[in-house]
N, C-alpha and C positions, 0 to 999 in steps of 0.2 A: 526233565533234567532237574537234578537237585542243585541248588545254589551252593557253590564252593565257597569256603572261607577266603577272605581277602588275601592272607599270606600264601595260601595255596595258588591262587590265580596269578599272584605276582611271580612266584617261584616257577610255576609251569611256564609262564609267559617268558621269563628270562632264559630258562632252560631251552625252550623251543627256538627262541630268538637266537641264542648262541649257536644251536645246530644250524639254523638258516644261514647265519653269517659264516660259519664253518663250510657249509655247501658252497656259498658264493665265493669264499676264499679260495677253494679247491679250483675254481675255474681259472685262477691266475696260474696255477701249476699245470693243470690240464685243460687248456683252453677248448678242446674239442667237446667239453661238457657244458659249454656256455648256455645252451638251451635246456639241457636236462636238469641241471641243479636248481635253476629258478622253479622248475616244475616240482622238484622235491620240496623246496621251501613252500610252495603253495599247498602241498599236502599237509605240511606241519601247520600251516595257518588254519586249514580246514579242521585239523585235529584240535586245535586251540578253540575254535568256534564251537565244535562239538562238545568238548569237554567243559568249557566255561560259558562263554557267550559270544556272539558276533562282535559286541562292543570290545571286548578284551582282545579278540582276534585282530580287530582293526587297529587297536593300539600297538599290538605287537607288529603288524604290517608297516605301520608308520615308522616304528623304531628301527626295524630291520632295513627299511628303505633308506632312511637318513644315515644310518651307520654303514650301510654298504657302500655309500658314496665315498666315505672317508677311509674305510678299512680295506675293502677289496681292491686287488690290483686290476682286475678285469671289469671295466666299467660298462662294457656291453651286457654282461650278466646282470649287473646292478641295474642297468636302465631297463632291461626286460622285466626284471622283477618289480621295479617301481611302477612301470606302465601296465603291467599286466597282472601283479601279485594280488590284486583286489578281486579277481575273478571268483575264487573259492567263496568269497563272502557274498557275491552275487548270486551264485550258482543255486542255492535253495529257493531264492525267489524266482529265478528264471525257471526253474523245474515245475513250477505251478501253472505256467502258461499252457493253455490248451488251444488248439490242437498241436500235436507234436512237431509237425513241420514249421509251423510258426515259431515254436520254441527254438528249434535249431537254427532257423534264419535269424532269429534275434541274437542268439549266442554268437553266430558267424559275424554278424554286424558289429557286435561289441569287440570281438577278436580283431577283426579287420580295422576298426577304428584304432585300437591300441597299437597294432603292428604298423599301421600307417603313420602313427605319431612317432614310433620308435625309428622307423626308416627315415622319416623327415628330419628327425633329430640328428641321426647318425650322418646322413648325407650333407645337410646344410650346416649344422653346427661344428661337425668335425672335418668339414672340407672334403667330402667325398664326391662332389658334383663333377669334378673332372674325371673321376673314376667312371661314372656312369657315361660320360661323353666318349671315353676310350672304348667302351664296350661296342660301339656301333650298332650294327644291325642286330646283334644278340642282345643288346640292352633293351631294345623295344619289346621282344618277345620274352626275354629272360624274366622280366618283372612279373609278367602274367603266369609263367610257369612257376615261378618262386611262390606267388600268391596262392596258386592252386595247391602246390605241395604243402605250404604252411596251413592251409584250411584243413587238409586231410589230416595233417600232424595234429591240429587242433582238436579235431573230432576224437582222434585216439587219446589225446591228453584229457578231455572230458570224460571219456569212458574210463580211463585210468584213474581219475579222482574218485569215481563211483566204486571201482573195485578195490582201490587203496583204502577208502573209508570202510568198506565192508570187511576187508582183511583187519583193519583196526578194531572194529566193533566185535568181530567174531573171535579172533585169535589173540590180539594183544591186550585188549581191555579186560577180559575176564583174568588174565594172569596178573594184572596189576592190582587186582582187588579194590577197584575204585567203585564208588557208589555214584555213578553218573546217571 
């Protein structure tokens, strides 16, 4: 990877960060996308890391995380992005772990820690504890069913990051005429 000049890195980071904020803002208008849009933002962070460096991608992640708390109306999407938006930066290091089953288990552990923090914050900070009590018998098993579904969704998200980056490298990057 060729080192890009500082104005290029700043401009690219600002542009990708504005797209991330736009995606997170869209969740206020279309709340059913509160999981999809943070995933698209993480793909943009991965593109920033690939084009410049993980350092600049981390700065972009921090900027988007802080600004999303103030700008976006859907705080759920912002919270998901803040708690899990760092995953694309960890992914290259996690992909070096051998054997493959250990790599998948560590990825799932990181995901479950982040999602556990998210649900803990939503339930206890936003006063949703009585909601869990009202679920009754379904509440006991519903959490396990939800966790299983979220883990399957995470594995498909992880695969989507790989295919999204491959699409970026093969189709988009050559058309931009960048020397990365």
